[in-house]
N, C-alpha and C positions, 0 to 999 in steps of 0.2 A: 504494500500500500504506500502510495506517495501522497502524503498529506494526513495529518492527525486531527483534523476537525471531525465533526459528527459524521460526515459522509464516510471518511476513511475508517473511522472506528466502527461504524455500522457494517461496512464491508468486511472488516476483520471479524466482527462478531458473527456474521453469516457463515464464515468459514471455520468457526472455532472447532467443529468436530470433523472437518474434512482436510485441513491443510495446516502446515506450520506457516505462520504469517509474520512478516516483518513490516513494521510501520516506520517510514521515514518522515520525520517532521523537522522542517527547517528551523523553527523557533524552539524556545526552551520549554514550551508547555503544549499540552494537548487541548483541543476544544475549538480552535479557530476563533470565531466571533462569539462563541458562548463563553461567558466569563461572569462569575459572581464574585463580588468584593464586599468590603465593609466600609462604611462611611459614617463617621461620628457614632460608631457603635451600632449602626443599623445595617442589616443585610440589603445590598442593592444589586441590581443587574446592570451591567454596562453593555450587554448585547441583548439578544432577544430574551423576553421575560416569560414566554409561554409558548405552547404549541397547540395546534388544532386537534380537537378530539371528535371530529364529525364522522370518523370511521373507527373501526375496531383495532386497526393495526398498531397505532402508537400506544393505545392503552394496553394491548397485549404485550408489546415489547417492554413497557414499564413494569408490568406485572412479572414478566419473565426475569427482569433484572432485579426484582425484589424492591421495586420502588412504588408498588401499588398503594401502600399505606401513606406514601408521601404526597400523593396527588391532592392538589387544592384547586378550588375554582374561585374566580374573582367574584366579589360581592357587587351586586347592583351594576352589572356590566352594561355599559352604554356610553354614548358619546354626545358631546355638544359640538356644534360647528360655529366657528367665528365668522359672522357675516355682517359686514358694514359696522364693525365696532361693537357688536353685541353678540351674545351667545344664544344660539337656537338649539334646542334639544332635538337630536335625531330620534324620531318617534318609532314605536313599533310599526311593523309592516313594511320595512325596507330591507332589501337584500343587496348588499354591496352598493347601497345608495339608490337602488332601483325600487320604485314603489311596487309592492306586491298586492295591492288592492286599490280600487278607485278611491276609497275613503282615506287611505294613507296619503294620497296626493292632496286631498282637501284639508286634512287635519295637520299636516306637517308643520305649518308655520314657516317653512323654509323658502317658499316661493311667492312671488307677487301674483296678483290675479291673472295677469297675462301669462306668467310662467305656469300657473296651475292649468289654465286653458290649453296651453301648448303641450304640457306633459300628458294631459288627458287624451290627446289625439292618438296616443298609442293604442287606446281601446278600439279605435275604428280604422286606423291606417292598415293598408295591405302589408303582408309579410315582407320584411327586409330579407331579400334572398342573397345568399353568398355561400360559396363553397370554400374558397381559400380564406386564409386568415385576414381579418380586418382590424382596425384599431378600436380600442374601447370607445374613444370619442366619436368615431364614425357611427357606431351603432347607437350610442346613447343620444347623440344630437339628432339623428334621423328619427328615432322613436319618440323622444321626450323633449327635444329642444335644447338650446344652449344654456338656459338658466339652470335647469336641473343638472346638466353635465358639469357646469362650472361651480355651482354652489354646493352640490352634494357629492356627486361621484368623484370629482377631481380631488377634494380633500380626503375622502375615504381612501382612494387609491394612493395618495401621497403618503398616507400613514403606513403603508405596507409595501409600496412599490416605488420605483424610481423612474422619473421621466414624465413627459407630457402624456395625458390620456389620448391625445391625437396622434401619437406615435407608438403607443403601448399596445402590444399584441393582445388581442382579446383571447385567443386560444390559450395563452399562458397566464395572463393576469386574472381571467375570470372564466375558466374552462366550463364551469357548470352553466354560466349564462350563455356562453357560445353554443353549447349543446341545445339549450332550450330555444334560443333564437333561431337555430337552423330547423327546428321541428314545429315551431308554433308561430302563429300570426302575432298575437299580442303578448309582449313580455309580462305585462302586469297580470293578465289573467292566467298565464302559464305559471308564473311564480307564486300566485295565490295558492295553487295546489302543491307546489314544491317547497313552500317556504319553510316548513318544519325541518326538512332535510338539508336545504340549501344554506340555512343560517349556521355559521360555524360556532362551535362551543370551544372556548379557550380553557386550558388548564395549565397550572404551574406546578412546581415542586417545592415542598416545604423547606428544604435545605438549599434551594436555588437550582437553576438550570445546570450548574456545574456538576451537580450530583449525577445527572445523566451521563456526562462525559466520564466522570470517575468510574461509574459502574460499568459502562461499555469497555473502558480500558482494562478494568479488572477481569470482566467476564470473557473478553475475547481471547485472552491468553496469548496475545501477540508479543513478539519481541519489539520493544519500543526503542527507536534510535532517535531521540530528541536532539535538536541542535545540529542535525546532519542534513545539509542541503543536497538535493539530487541535481546533478549537473548533466547527466547523460542517461538516456533510456534506449535500449535496443529492443526491437520487436521480433526479429527472426534470427537467432533465438532471443528470448527475452533476457535482458540484463539491466541492472540498475547500478549506476556508478561502477560499471565493469564487473559486477558480481552476477553470476547466473541465477535466474529464477524461472519457475515454470510459467508464471503469468504475472500480470500487474494490473492494479486499478489505480489510475491517476485521479486522486481526489483533491488535486490542487486546482487553482483557478485556470480558466481557459488560456490566459496570456502566458501562464507557466507551461501548460501542456503544449501550447503552440511551439514553444522553444524546444521542449524536450522531444517532441514527436516530429518536429520539423514540418508542421502543418500550419502554414501562415493564417488561413481563414479562421482558425480557432481564436485568434487574437482580436477578431473584429468586434466581439462583445464589449460594449463600453460600460463603465461603472461610475457611480457617483460617490463622492466623498461625503462622509457623515460623521457628526459628532453626537454622542449621547452625553447629556449634561444632567447630573443628579444634583438637586438643590435641597438642602435641609433647612426647614423653617422652624423657628422656636415655637413653643406652645402659644396658640393664639395669633401667630404671625401671619397666617393665611386662612382664608375662609373659602374653601372650594365649594362648588354647588352641592346641595344635599343629595341630589341624584346623579348617577353616572360616575364614570371613573376617568374621564379625560376629555380633551379638546382637540379637534382637528381644524387645521387652517388651510383654506384654499391656497394653492400654489402661487396665485397672482396677487395675493394680499399685499398692498404696498407698505403696510405699517407693521406687520408681524413677520419676523424672520423665520421662526421655527415652523416645522411642518406639523408637529403634534406635541402635546404634553399629557402626562398621566399623573393622577393623584396616586402615586405608587403605594403608599401605606394605607390608602383608602381602598384601593383595588385589591391589595393583599393584606387584610387586617392582621393576619398572624405575624406580620413583620412590623406592625406599628408599635413604637416604644410606649410604655405606660405613662411617660411624662407628657405626652401630647404633641411631641414633635411630628412634623409632616415631611415626607420626602416627595418632591415633585420631580419627575423625570421628563426632560425635554429632548426632542430630536431636532437637530439643526443640520440641514442638508446643504451641500454645496457642489462646487465643481473642482476638478483637479487643480491643485495649487492652493486651495483654501486652507490646507493644513498649516500654512504659514501664519494663520491668525493666532493671536495671543490667547491663552486660556482665560486670563482675567477679562479680556474684552468680550469673549464669548459668554462667560458667566454673567457679566453685567448686562449684556444684550438679552440673554434669556430671562434674567430677573426682571428687566423692564417689560419684556413681552408678557410675562406672567402677571405682573402688576397691572398691565393695561387690560387684562381679561377678567381678573377676579380681584376681590378686595384683599389687600395685604397691609399689614401694619408694621412690618419690619423687613429688612433684607435677609437673605439666607445667612445662617451662622456657619455653614459648611457647604462646600461644593466641590465637585470633581468633573473634569472634562475627559472623556475618553474618545479618541479619534480613531475612526476606521477609514483608512485609505482604501479606495476601490471597494466600498462596502456593499452597495446595492447594484446588482446588474440591471441594465436597461434592456429589457426584452422588447425589441421593436417588431413591427409587423413582419411576419415571415420567418421569425427566428427559429421556431420549432422545426419547420421544414428544412431550413438551411443546416441547422445543427444535427438533425437526424441524418441527413445525407453525409455529413462529415463523419459522424460516429459509425455509420454503417460501412464506411470505406476504410476504417482502421484495420491494419493488418495484425494477424496473430492474436494470441490470448492477452490482449491489452484493451482495456476499456477506460472511459473517462466518466466521471459522475460528480455531481455537486452543484453549488450555486454558480450561475453563469452559463451552464449548459442547458439543462431543462428544468432544474430545480428552482423553486421560488420561495422556499421556507424550510424550516427544520423538518417538517413532515416529509417533504419531497426529498430532502437530502438523505434522511434515514432510509426511505423506500428505495431511492435510486442507487444508493451505495450498496444496499443488499442485493438489488437486482443485478448490478454490474459484477458483483462478486460471483453470483450464480452463473452468469454468462461466461466469465473467465474459467470457472471450474468446469463447466460443460465442455468448453473448447479443449481444455487440457485433458479431459477424459475421453474425448472423441478419438 
């Protein structure tokens, strides 16, 4: 395995009973962008804080790893959206920002009368027909108009994806919506029946997401070579840094795999720079809304720089300190080169953004900025087809998996890492 993030660890875990596995990790720790730390005596996440539980696979894996009793669910999960300087609650009846009932459009409070009228046309418009991938924005603007696309869908997508919705691949960003749109005329009416299964349920781990990394590393039984960068991979026969192996899974980013495999198109996937900023407020220093656990910000908001913030210790009350301090977690996205920004400036900016949205009576008493260079892949229209063609053309028992290929979150990384390991094993046994 090349790469010791969750993808590489999941691949090694899949092979635990079938092969002796070595994991090469260029840094001094495992887990990639999954990292749990402590700030002012409070457990925080500086990478993803949860995974999706809309299917049985991740739950089963956690149980197999002995983490079933550590599963926790967020309280009062829900979002507010910052629109024109005020907060609007994202009501029930929306799936990925798409109204799943006619009443949801009317009651949302998110749209103007003209926006409501335009969004309601989805109920009567003919089916939007498409076979190949299209952008999220193209579908939403056609069905519901620009206002719903920009006020609701764009901020929701900005919280979990990178890039403009008008360039973002529908097939990768919202595959369940793509499937429904290809089969049904009205998205609203179709989602009304699928709402229960389409809405994701998020879960976390009591001792932090790093416990998933630790248990995978322990359970996979692999030989861990941390701090060892891979500079050369051979495919026929397979070798890593000149050492022979039966097969390999490259769970490093596409721009790394491109160099190792000498496949230039792999490097075409672009990534956004992201900073996760955890702010600790003193007791009574901030008054978050009574309902919901976070705020989403439209990407084109001229006054607010962050893309989202979460009332972290409200979302995960088991982490809330008894003295009443609050942790607010902000996500600040940017372009390559923004990593030169000073931490103090970022902290001040995020503090000002939070104060502009909710009532605060003091500044944070502790803060930490964690920078993720090339954090979020930008999956543009046609990415799946292009990447699948490249992967299918790889020679020998070598596969690639993880964020930037076809994975869009921890769930995908786990699933695709295990699938890549099975493919390599099958080729080796053939």
